C-alpha positions as CSV (number, residue, x, y, z in Angstrom):
1,M,124.7,68.3,20.4
2,K,128.1,69.9,21.5
3,Q,126.1,72.4,23.5
4,I,123.8,69.7,25.1
5,F,127.1,68.2,26.3
6,T,128.8,71.3,27.9
7,L,125.6,71.8,29.6
8,L,125.0,68.3,31.2
9,A,128.6,68.6,31.9
10,A,128.2,71.9,33.7
11,L,125.0,70.5,36.0
12,V,127.4,67.4,36.9
13,L,130.3,69.7,38.0
14,T,128.3,71.5,39.5
15,A,126.5,69.2,41.9
16,T,129.6,67.3,42.4
17,T,131.6,70.7,43.6
18,Y,129.1,72.1,45.6
19,A,126.2,68.8,46.2
20,Q,123.4,71.5,44.4
21,V,122.1,72.2,41.1
22,G,120.9,75.3,39.8
23,I,118.4,75.9,37.0
24,G,117.4,79.6,36.2
25,T,120.6,81.0,38.3
26,T,123.9,80.1,39.0
27,T,124.1,80.7,42.7
28,P,121.6,77.9,44.2
29,D,120.6,79.0,47.7
30,A,122.7,77.1,49.7
31,S,120.0,75.4,51.9
32,S,118.9,73.7,48.5
33,A,119.8,70.3,46.6
34,L,118.0,71.8,43.6
35,D,117.3,75.7,42.9
36,I,114.9,76.7,40.1
37,T,114.8,79.7,39.1
38,S,112.2,81.4,36.8
39,T,109.5,84.0,36.2
40,T,107.7,82.5,33.3
41,K,107.5,78.6,34.1
42,G,106.8,76.4,37.0
43,L,107.9,72.8,38.3
44,L,105.6,69.7,36.8
45,I,106.2,66.7,38.8
46,P,104.9,63.1,37.7
47,R,100.8,63.3,37.0
48,M,98.7,60.3,37.3
49,T,95.5,58.7,38.0
50,N,94.5,57.5,41.9
51,A,94.3,54.0,40.5
52,Q,98.1,54.4,39.6
53,R,99.2,56.1,42.7
54,Q,97.5,53.0,44.6
55,A,99.3,50.5,42.6
56,I,103.1,52.3,43.6
57,S,104.7,49.5,44.9
58,N,106.5,50.4,48.4
59,P,106.7,54.2,48.2
60,A,109.2,56.1,50.1
61,A,108.4,58.9,52.6
62,G,108.1,62.3,51.0
63,L,107.1,60.9,47.4
64,Q,105.0,63.1,45.6
65,V,103.1,62.6,43.0
66,F,99.7,64.9,41.3
67,V,96.3,62.8,41.1
68,T,94.2,64.0,38.5
69,D,91.0,62.1,39.1
70,F,91.1,62.7,42.7
71,D,88.9,65.8,44.2
72,G,89.1,67.1,40.7
73,G,93.2,67.0,40.3
74,S,95.2,67.4,44.0
75,F,98.7,67.4,45.0
76,M,99.1,63.9,47.0
77,F,102.5,62.9,49.0
78,Y,103.6,59.7,51.0
79,D,104.6,60.4,55.1
80,G,106.0,56.9,55.5
81,T,102.8,55.7,56.8
82,K,100.1,57.1,54.1
83,W,99.2,58.9,51.6
84,G,97.8,62.6,52.2
85,T,97.3,65.5,50.4
86,L,98.2,68.9,50.3
87,S,94.9,70.0,51.6
88,F,94.9,67.9,54.6
89,T,92.7,65.8,52.8
90,T,93.5,61.9,54.7
91,I,92.0,58.8,55.8
92,P,88.6,59.2,57.9
93,D,88.5,58.6,61.7
94,A,87.3,55.0,63.2
95,P,83.8,54.4,63.2
96,T,82.1,53.7,66.2
97,I,80.6,50.2,66.5
98,G,77.2,49.0,67.4
99,T,75.9,46.0,68.0
100,A,76.0,42.2,66.5
101,T,72.6,40.6,65.4
102,L,72.6,37.2,65.2
103,G,72.0,35.0,62.0
104,N,72.0,31.3,61.0
105,A,75.7,31.2,60.2
106,Q,75.6,35.1,60.2
107,A,76.0,38.3,61.8
108,T,74.3,41.8,61.4
109,V,76.7,44.4,62.6
110,S,75.9,48.2,62.8
111,F,78.1,51.4,62.9
112,T,77.7,55.0,63.0
113,A,79.6,57.0,60.6
114,P,82.8,59.1,62.5
115,S,82.2,62.3,62.7
116,S,85.1,63.6,60.2
117,D,85.7,61.8,56.4
118,G,88.8,63.0,56.4
119,G,88.0,65.5,53.6
120,S,87.1,62.9,50.9
121,V,83.7,61.2,50.8
122,I,83.4,57.7,52.6
123,T,83.6,55.4,49.9
124,S,82.6,51.7,51.9
125,Y,82.9,50.6,55.4
126,T,84.4,46.6,56.1
127,A,83.8,44.5,59.0
128,T,86.2,42.0,60.5
129,S,85.3,39.2,62.3
130,S,87.4,37.6,65.1
131,P,88.2,35.1,65.2
132,G,88.5,33.9,61.8
133,G,89.3,37.6,60.2
134,I,85.8,37.1,58.0
135,T,84.6,40.2,56.5
136,G,81.3,42.2,55.3
137,T,81.9,45.0,53.2
138,L,79.2,47.9,52.8
139,S,79.6,50.7,50.1
140,Q,77.7,53.5,51.3
141,A,78.7,57.1,53.3
142,G,76.8,57.2,55.9
143,S,75.8,54.9,59.4
144,G,74.0,51.7,58.7
145,S,74.5,48.0,59.2
146,I,76.4,45.3,57.4
147,T,76.4,41.2,56.9
148,V,78.9,39.3,57.5
149,T,78.5,35.8,56.2
150,G,80.4,32.2,56.2
151,L,81.0,32.3,59.9
152,T,80.7,29.1,61.9
153,N,78.0,28.4,63.9
154,G,78.4,27.6,67.7
155,T,81.5,30.0,67.9
156,A,82.2,33.2,70.2
157,Y,82.7,36.8,67.7
158,T,83.3,39.9,68.5
159,F,83.7,42.5,64.8
160,T,84.9,45.8,64.3
161,V,84.6,48.0,61.7
162,T,86.4,50.1,59.4
163,A,85.8,53.6,57.1
164,T,87.3,53.5,53.4
165,N,88.0,56.9,51.4
166,A,89.7,58.1,48.5
167,I,93.4,58.2,50.5
168,G,92.9,54.9,52.3
169,T,91.4,52.6,55.4
170,S,90.6,54.3,58.6
171,L,91.9,52.7,62.1
172,A,89.7,49.9,63.2
173,S,86.7,50.9,65.6
174,A,86.6,48.8,69.1
175,P,85.6,45.7,68.8
176,S,81.8,44.8,69.3
177,G,80.3,42.9,72.4
178,S,80.7,39.0,71.8
179,V,78.1,36.7,70.4
180,T,77.9,33.0,70.1
181,L,75.7,32.3,66.8
182,D,73.8,29.2,68.4
183,S,73.8,25.9,69.6
184,Q,72.6,22.2,68.3
185,V,70.3,19.6,69.5
186,S,69.6,16.0,67.5
187,A,66.7,16.4,66.8
188,D,65.2,15.7,63.1
189,E,63.4,12.0,61.8
190,N,66.8,11.0,60.3
191,G,69.2,11.5,63.0
192,G,70.6,14.9,61.8
193,T,70.4,18.3,63.7
194,Y,68.6,20.7,64.0
195,T,70.2,24.3,64.4
196,F,68.7,27.1,67.3
197,L,69.7,30.5,68.7
198,S,72.2,29.9,71.4
199,H,69.4,32.2,73.4
200,N,65.8,33.1,73.6
201,L,64.6,36.3,71.7
202,G,65.5,39.0,74.4
203,A,68.0,37.5,76.4
204,D,71.4,39.1,77.1
205,T,73.1,37.0,74.4
206,S,77.0,38.0,76.2
207,L,75.8,35.5,78.6
208,D,76.7,32.1,78.7
209,P,73.2,30.3,77.5
210,H,74.2,27.3,79.7
211,N,74.5,29.2,83.5
212,L,71.0,30.0,84.4
213,V,71.2,33.9,85.7
214,V,69.3,36.7,85.2
215,G,69.0,37.8,82.0
216,L,69.0,34.4,80.3
217,Q,65.6,34.0,80.3
218,G,64.0,36.7,77.8
219,G,61.7,38.3,76.7
220,Y,57.5,37.4,76.2
221,V,55.6,37.7,73.3
222,Q,52.5,36.9,72.1
223,W,51.7,34.7,69.3
224,G,52.1,35.7,65.7
225,K,53.2,39.6,66.7
226,P,56.3,40.6,65.0
227,G,58.1,41.9,68.7
228,P,60.3,45.0,68.9
229,T,63.0,46.1,65.9
230,N,65.6,45.5,68.9
231,W,65.5,43.9,72.1
232,V,68.1,45.7,73.8
233,D,66.2,48.4,76.2
234,A,63.0,48.1,74.6
235,D,60.2,49.3,76.9
236,N,57.1,46.4,77.1
237,D,54.1,47.2,74.7
238,G,50.6,45.8,75.6
239,A,49.2,47.2,72.1
240,N,52.0,45.0,69.9
241,G,52.0,42.4,72.8
242,F,55.2,41.9,74.2
243,V,57.2,42.5,77.2
244,A,61.2,43.1,77.6
245,A,64.1,40.3,79.5
246,P,63.9,41.0,82.8
247,T,66.9,42.5,84.4
248,S,66.6,41.7,88.2
249,V,64.3,38.9,89.7
250,N,61.2,41.1,90.6
251,S,61.5,43.1,87.8
252,N,58.7,43.4,84.6
253,S,56.9,40.6,86.8
254,G,53.3,42.5,86.7
255,A,50.4,43.8,84.8
256,I,51.1,45.4,81.5
257,S,48.8,48.0,80.9
258,G,47.4,47.6,77.7
259,W,47.9,44.1,77.0
260,S,46.6,43.6,73.8
261,Q,43.5,41.0,73.4
262,T,43.2,40.9,69.9
263,A,44.8,37.8,68.6
264,A,46.7,38.1,65.2
265,A,45.8,36.3,62.2
266,D,46.7,32.7,60.9
267,S,49.3,32.6,58.6
268,S,51.0,35.1,60.6
269,W,54.7,33.3,61.4
270,N,54.1,30.5,58.3
271,S,53.0,30.9,55.1
272,D,52.8,27.8,54.1
273,T,52.7,24.4,56.0
274,E,53.9,22.4,58.6
275,A,56.3,20.5,56.2
276,N,57.2,23.1,54.1
277,P,57.1,26.6,56.3
278,V,57.8,29.9,55.1
279,K,58.6,32.8,57.4
280,V,56.1,35.6,57.3
281,T,59.3,38.0,57.4
282,A,57.0,41.2,58.5
283,N,55.8,39.3,61.9
284,D,58.2,36.6,62.7
285,P,60.3,38.0,65.6
286,C,63.7,36.2,64.5
287,P,66.5,37.5,63.2
288,T,67.4,36.8,59.2
289,G,68.1,33.3,58.7
290,Y,66.2,32.3,61.7
291,R,62.6,31.6,62.1
292,V,59.6,30.6,65.0
293,P,59.9,26.6,65.0
294,T,56.5,24.6,64.0
295,R,54.9,22.3,65.5
296,T,56.1,19.1,64.0
297,E,60.5,20.5,64.7
298,W,59.2,20.8,68.5
299,V,57.8,17.4,68.7
300,A,60.9,16.0,66.6
301,V,62.7,18.0,69.3
302,D,61.5,15.7,72.2
303,N,60.8,12.6,70.3
304,N,63.8,11.4,68.5
305,N,66.7,12.4,71.4
306,D,68.7,9.0,71.8
307,V,69.2,7.8,75.1
308,S,72.5,10.1,75.4
309,R,70.4,13.1,74.8
310,T,67.4,12.5,76.7
311,G,65.4,15.8,78.1
312,T,66.3,16.2,81.2
313,F,64.9,19.4,83.8
314,A,67.3,21.1,86.1
315,S,66.2,22.8,89.1
316,S,67.0,25.1,91.8
317,T,65.3,27.2,94.9
318,T,65.8,30.3,92.5
319,E,63.1,31.3,90.0
320,Y,66.3,31.9,88.1
321,G,67.7,28.7,88.4
322,S,65.3,26.0,86.2
323,A,65.6,24.5,82.6
324,L,65.0,21.7,80.6
325,H,68.4,20.5,78.9
326,Y,68.6,18.4,75.4
327,G,72.1,16.7,75.7
328,P,74.6,15.2,77.5
329,D,74.9,17.8,80.2
330,A,74.5,21.6,80.0
331,S,77.5,21.5,77.1
332,T,78.0,23.9,74.5
333,R,76.4,21.6,71.8
334,S,73.2,21.2,73.9
335,L,69.9,22.8,73.6
336,T,69.1,24.5,77.0
337,L,65.7,26.1,77.7
338,P,65.3,28.2,80.7
339,A,62.0,27.7,82.6
340,A,60.8,31.4,82.0
341,G,57.6,30.8,82.7
342,Y,54.8,32.8,80.6
343,R,52.5,36.2,80.7
344,N,48.7,35.7,81.5
345,A,45.8,37.3,79.7
346,S,46.6,40.8,81.9
347,G,50.4,40.4,80.6
348,A,51.3,40.0,84.4
349,L,54.5,37.0,84.9
350,N,53.2,33.4,86.1
351,D,55.6,30.2,87.2
352,R,58.8,31.7,86.3
353,G,61.6,28.9,87.8
354,R,58.7,26.4,87.3
355,N,57.5,26.1,83.5
356,G,58.6,27.3,80.4
357,I,55.8,27.9,77.5
358,Y,58.3,28.2,73.7
359,W,55.9,29.3,71.0
360,S,55.7,27.5,67.5
361,S,54.0,28.7,64.6
362,T,51.5,26.4,64.2
363,E,47.8,27.5,64.8
364,N,45.7,24.8,66.8
365,G,42.2,26.5,65.8
366,S,41.8,29.7,67.5
367,N,44.6,29.0,69.9
368,A,48.4,27.8,68.5
369,Y,50.7,25.3,69.5
370,G,53.6,25.4,72.0
371,F,56.6,23.7,73.5
372,Y,55.3,23.5,77.6
373,F,57.4,21.6,80.2
374,D,57.9,21.5,84.3
375,S,59.6,19.4,86.3
376,S,57.5,16.4,85.5
377,T,56.3,17.3,82.0
378,V,57.2,17.9,78.7
379,I,54.5,18.6,76.2
380,P,55.7,19.7,72.7
381,A,52.6,20.3,71.1
382,S,50.8,22.2,73.9
383,N,47.4,24.3,73.1
384,N,48.0,27.5,74.1
385,L,45.9,31.6,73.9
386,R,47.1,33.6,71.3
387,T,47.2,36.8,73.4
388,G,49.4,34.6,76.0
389,G,52.7,36.1,76.3
390,F,55.6,33.1,75.7
391,S,59.0,32.4,75.0
392,V,60.5,32.5,71.6
393,R,63.4,30.2,70.8
394,C,64.6,30.3,66.8
395,I,65.4,27.4,64.7
396,A,67.3,28.2,61.6
397,E,65.7,28.1,58.5
């Protein structure tokens, strides 16, 4: 005990006198506060698991530990902002944002994995909405898509994505383009609401859905066909019966080479009854949470609007300036259906700006029902050839 006391006293005296401590040497280096000299033993710093390291509260800059279960065991240090390893392992780079796809009170956000994972495998990605800070997480290392639920219909959102590895979380990606989930119209027999997407399939969803400009009319699909997997930059596909959205007044107006003359089979979009429609996911072109409306639903939209929400046709001198509005004026809660015209048996465009034909999922013999309107007439259950190319406005499931 006396020897131990003497050693401690010597250490204190040395530290007080020289502001230095030497272990294994009586002449510690002048540049060191602590100089340990040994040819047979080493310095052993605190050892812990990665979970224990992450639980350290308010780590000081320069704090060092040895993490036993990270990459087979690694020295890690805190630089005042983030943890790193002596092998230069760090947080990943930011992912690259993709597109946000609309759904019912949700959106699916695509992203590309960063070129550098920081030297440690990425374990998850998180998409965050603005506004609201609502998140969705995907646990994998590579590129993919994240579904963010709990969003508010009718609200415009952008999204960012971060990547996480064992070290920590990356900076956020650039924000996605702004998307608005949907608009609503009072339509059903009980005075409730049906919820529609705010834009036609293939339309530019960054545009105000009530301001009739090029890009708002959307694409055209044959009845029962699935359309393209991604409307953005989609080519015309005669064999599969769809035409991409126009990018200028005169674009995509002619006949489509090889326009399909084969009609889709019954139940291609709706596998059950009008009263209980069940979406056929393999064929229905609508995003997750939405489907093609039934004939009954289109009839309800037209018949069950009260005086303040009567359908009105807004006309203009241009082929992009006409639409049918359900709702008071062209408010953000109204349903605006552009007069996009239609594609005939050869895929050529007709009557853009003069009428609109929107598919239902309901068969009518060898044909199918659609929702037709022009400046003087609304026919919510019109009869149409299945091989015609018409607009699609998706309704919430």
